[in-house]
N, C-alpha and C positions, 0 to 999 in steps of 0.2 A: 565209506572211502575205500578205492583204490588201492593195492597192493604198492602200486609204485609211489603213491602218497604216502602212507604208510612208512614204508622203508625212506624217504624222503626226509621226513619228518625223525627217525630215529638215528639220521647221519647226523656230522656234524653240522649247525647251525650258526650263521655272524650272528654277535648281538642285537637283539631288538634296537639299545639305545648305544651302550655303550661307547664308541669311539664319533657316533652321534647325532649324542647328546651334548660332546666336547661345546666351549664358544668357538665364534666361526675365527677366533684369532687362536686356535690351535692346530686348524687345517693345513696343513701340510708340511707340522712340523714334528710331525712323529710322537704326538700324545697321544694317547691313549691305546699303546702297545701292550697295557699291562691290562686292560679292558679285559674281561672274564672269560673264557673261552665255554660260551654254553651250547650244550650237546643234544640239547635237543628240547622242543616247547613241551612242558608240563601238560596234565590234566589238568580241565577246567578249575580256574578257582570258585568262587565261590559268586561271582556276575558272571560265569558264564563262557570266561574269554582264556582262551591257552595262549601260555605266554613262556619264555624263556626263564629259568631261573633264577631269582636277583629285581625280579619286576616285581608291581602290583598296578593293579585295576585301580580306578574308581569312577563311579557313577557319578555323574555332575547335572545330568539333566533328562527330565522323562517328557515325553509329551503328554499335555494336559495337565501338567502339576508346574504348581510355582517353584521356580529355581531355586529362589533364596526369601528368607523373610523380610529380608532390606527390602525387597522389590517386590507387588505384585505382578511381576512379567511370569506367563504363563508359555511353558517350555512352546515352541511349535509344533504344526505336524509336520512329518514327512522331513528331516535334518537332513539336507545333502551337502553339498559343497562349504565349505570353510579355509578363513586363514587367520591367522593371530599378528596384534601387534602391539608394541611396547607401550606403556605408559610412560608418565614424566615420574611416578610418586616407583617405580621400580617396578610395578606389575605389568598385567598384560588383557590384553580382551580376545577374543575365542569371540570370532562371529559364522552364521548358521545360516543358509538359505531355508526356506521352508518351501518344497516342491507340490504343495500345495494346487490343487488346480480343478477339484471341484465341491461346489460351486464357483467358477471364475472370480479373481479379483480376493482370493482369499491365501495365497501366497507370500512373500514377506522377505526378512529378514530379521531374525535375532542375534541380541547380542552377551555372552558372559563376561564381568571385568571381573580378573582374579589383583588380590593385592599381590607384594614384593615377597610374604611367604607363600603363594598360591592359596591363599582363603576366598569363596567365592564373597565380593562384597558387592554385589551388583549383576542387576538382567533388566534385559529393555529389549524395545523395538528400534530398528533402524529403515526400517522398508513397511508397510504398510500396504495393501489393496492390488496387489497385482499378483500374475497367473501362472502356476508351475516356474516358480525360481530355483531352478537345477543347480549346475556350479556356475561359474564366475570365476575369478582371479583379485589378487592383491597388485594394486599397485605402488612403485617404490614411493608414491607421493602419500601413503598412507590414505587411500582409500579402497573400497572394496566396490567389484565391479560386479553386480550381478546379474545371470542370465537369466531370460526368461523362456524356458523351452516348449514355446509352441509357435503355430506357423506366424500368429503376429506378433511373433515378441518381439522386446527389444534389451536393450542392456540398462541397467541402473545404475551411475556412480550415487556410493553411497558411502556417510561420515560413519567410522564403527565405533567412534566416542560417544553417537548421540548428538554430538552438537549442533550441525547441521542436514536441513534437511537433503533427503537424497533428490537425484537427479537424473532425468530420464536422456539418453544419448542418443537421439534418431539417426543422428552419423553413423552410425554403425551396424546401422542396416538393421531391415523387420525380417527377422525367419527368427526358425526354432535353433535359440542359441543358446549354445551349450558350456563353451569354455573358453577364458580369456589366458594370455599370456602377452605380458609387455615384453619388448626388446628392446635392453635398457644404452645397447649400444648404438643402434643406428634407429632409435625414437620410434616405436611401429609399435602395432598392437598384433596378434595372431588369433584369429578364433575358430574354434569346431562346432559343427552345426548336427544335431543326434536326429540323423536320418537315415534310410538305407540308400540313397543316391547324395549325400553330403559332398558340400563342398569344403576345403579349408581356404577361412578369409585372411587377408592382411589390412587393417585398418592404416591410412599416413596422416595423421594430422598435419593440416595446414598452418597452425602454429605451434612453436614450443617455447617457453614460457625461461628464461633466463636461468632458473635453477633446473632447467631439464622436465617438468612438468607440463606435460602435454595436455595442451587443447583438445579434447573430446568434442567438442561443438561443430568442428567441420573437418573436411578432409577428405581422403579417397579410399572408396572402400574397391577391393581387388579379391579377385580366386583366382586359385594356384591352376596353370597349365601345366602339364607334365611330358618333359620331353622323355618317352620311354627307349630312345637309345641310349641316351646318357645318363639318365636319371637324374636331370636335372629341373627344377623350377623355373617357370617365369610368372609375369602375372596379370593380370588384363583386369580392367575398372569395371564394376556394376553398373549397367547402363543408370537405372533407378533403385536405387541401397531402399527407398522407402515403400514401392509396390508392396500393395497387397495382392495383387488378382494376380500377377505373375511371379514367385517365391523366386528370390535373387537365385537361389541355384541353378532354374532354368534358363537366366538371363544371356547363361556365355553359354553356345552348345559343346563349346573344347575343353569345358572346366572338367578338369581330374576329380573322379567320383569316390569317394571310400565308402565303407557301409560303417555308418554308424559314430559318428566323430563323438569323442567324449574328453576326458578332463587332458589338459596340455598345459607346458611348463616352462619357462625360459630358465638356461644356466649356460655362461659358460659358451654364450655363440650358439648352442645348439635348442630347437624349439621340440622341446618329444610331445608328443599325443599316442592319443590311442584311441582305439576302433574295436567297438565290442562285438561289431558286426562279425566281423571273422577273427578276431582274439589275436590283434594284431597291437603294436608298439612299433613307433614313429620315430626318425629323426630327421632335420630339417636344419642342414648347415647354413645359417644365415648370411657365410661368408663367402663361402663356393656355391653355395643354392643344391648341393646335395642335398636329397631326398631317399632313406635307405631303412627298409625293414630292421628293426635292432631285437622284435621276438617277434611271433608267428607256433602259435599252439600248432599247426599242423605239421608244422617242420621240426619245431624244437627239440632235443634229444629228452629234455626231460620236461613235457609241456605241464606242470603242475597247475598254472596260471590259465584261470579262464573267467571270462566276464569282466575283461581289462576295462576301467571304469578311471573313477577321480585318481592323478598324480598329483604326487609333490615330490620335492629333492630333500634330502637327509642335507646333515652338515659338511659330508664329504663330498655333497653333489652327485649324490647317488638318485634313481627314480626309483621313488614309493610308487606302487601300484594298487590301489586297492579292488576288491571283488564284486563284481554285481551277483549275487548267487555263487557258483562254482564253490569254493568248500569254504566259504567266508571267511579268506583269510586276506592281510596286508603282506605285503612282499618286498623286499629288494628285488630291483632287475639291476645285477653290473659286472660287467665283461662277460656276457651271454649265459650270467650264473642268477638261477632261479632260486631267494631264501626266503622261506617264510618266516615273519616277525612275531604275529599272533595267527588267531585264528577265532572266531565266534562259534560256540555249539548252541546247538537247538533254537536256531534262526536262519533256516534254511529259508525262507518264504522271505528273506530279507536283502536288503544287500550293502555294504559297507559301504562309509559317505565320508566328504570332508577331510581325511586326514591334513593335518597340522603343526610340527613343533611348536612349540614355546618360540618366544626368542630366542634362549639362550640356548636351545635345543633340548633341555634338561628334561621336556616332558611331550606325550604325542596324546592329541586329539581327533578322533573319528565318532561316527555314528555309525547307528546299527538304524539303518532306515525304520522298518517295520517293526520293530525288535520281534520278541517272542514270537512265535509260528500263532494267529489265528489272532494278540492283541491289538495288529496296528498300533503300535505304541512306541514312538523311536524312542531310543536310546542312547545317549549321549555319553564317552566317556572319555576318560587319562590315565594317561600310561606314564608309569616312574618307576624310578629307581626304588627298592625295600630302603629304610633308612639305615 
């Protein structure tokens, strides 16, 4: 760790959860001002996780091991993107992609179900036989969009509760899909692509149900076109979204290029996404069509965030960023400040994936994709307050 990082970790840090774990009803009401003033990340706990005082980690799944005696589901290889979903009994489900790609069709999506007390009561698969399921995105209608990250990759719509079969969505294009975010105001999807010359995509469905559910079976796939003089974005349709011979990103010559699109999330009219190749975080205002860079490691005054990858939003609407490499941290990025929330040690050959809060924001889930150095066994964690 560099001296800059050491000094930063010794200085005041925002609470890992604190106000972040409060229910959504408390946002903007002033609640959470009595959260503890946590001054630093503590030394690694028994699970190798550095946390602020007052928090603890739990390992909930390890690649190749049975998750719970109630189920014979063995946790998958290379856990990646994830999300949570509330259940009718007061519990929740955490879904996790498997980025397994060798041999092909060994990826998919696994799920862990918790009861209202946070006990694991079930584990199961919601998608099998796919390839390199990297990130994805949750929908407002309680499905999980799992993205295949290879040139012939598709997006699969999955039922996190395991009651309905997964459905492939060819209308979202054939390319190296990374992640998806749903714009609930304009009823559109935004997608990233993990390639050095990738595009930013937008999908506009042909039909929308009365309840706001988007019909992903048909619509228009478009790519972003950048007007550099005004920093505004326009959109042009991809002529052949299903093309195999000519990747979608090459079909529109004027398309804006991004260096390795990674996680993407929508909140309050803003689409935020990461590009790992240049360690940048971008923000696209869906109302003004303005695209800005909100973090750039090459120019930031305190560039402790590198290897930008999966992203999420906390209860305050602030951006949470997981590192692929870097210092194996999850950080908050807000008001141009970068604040470490946690750090995994002894796993420098891995990456942090799948950050997601429980529906009430009382717990944070994430994985170390390849686990301890040399083991290649992913580890999935839960972070909570100490009782």
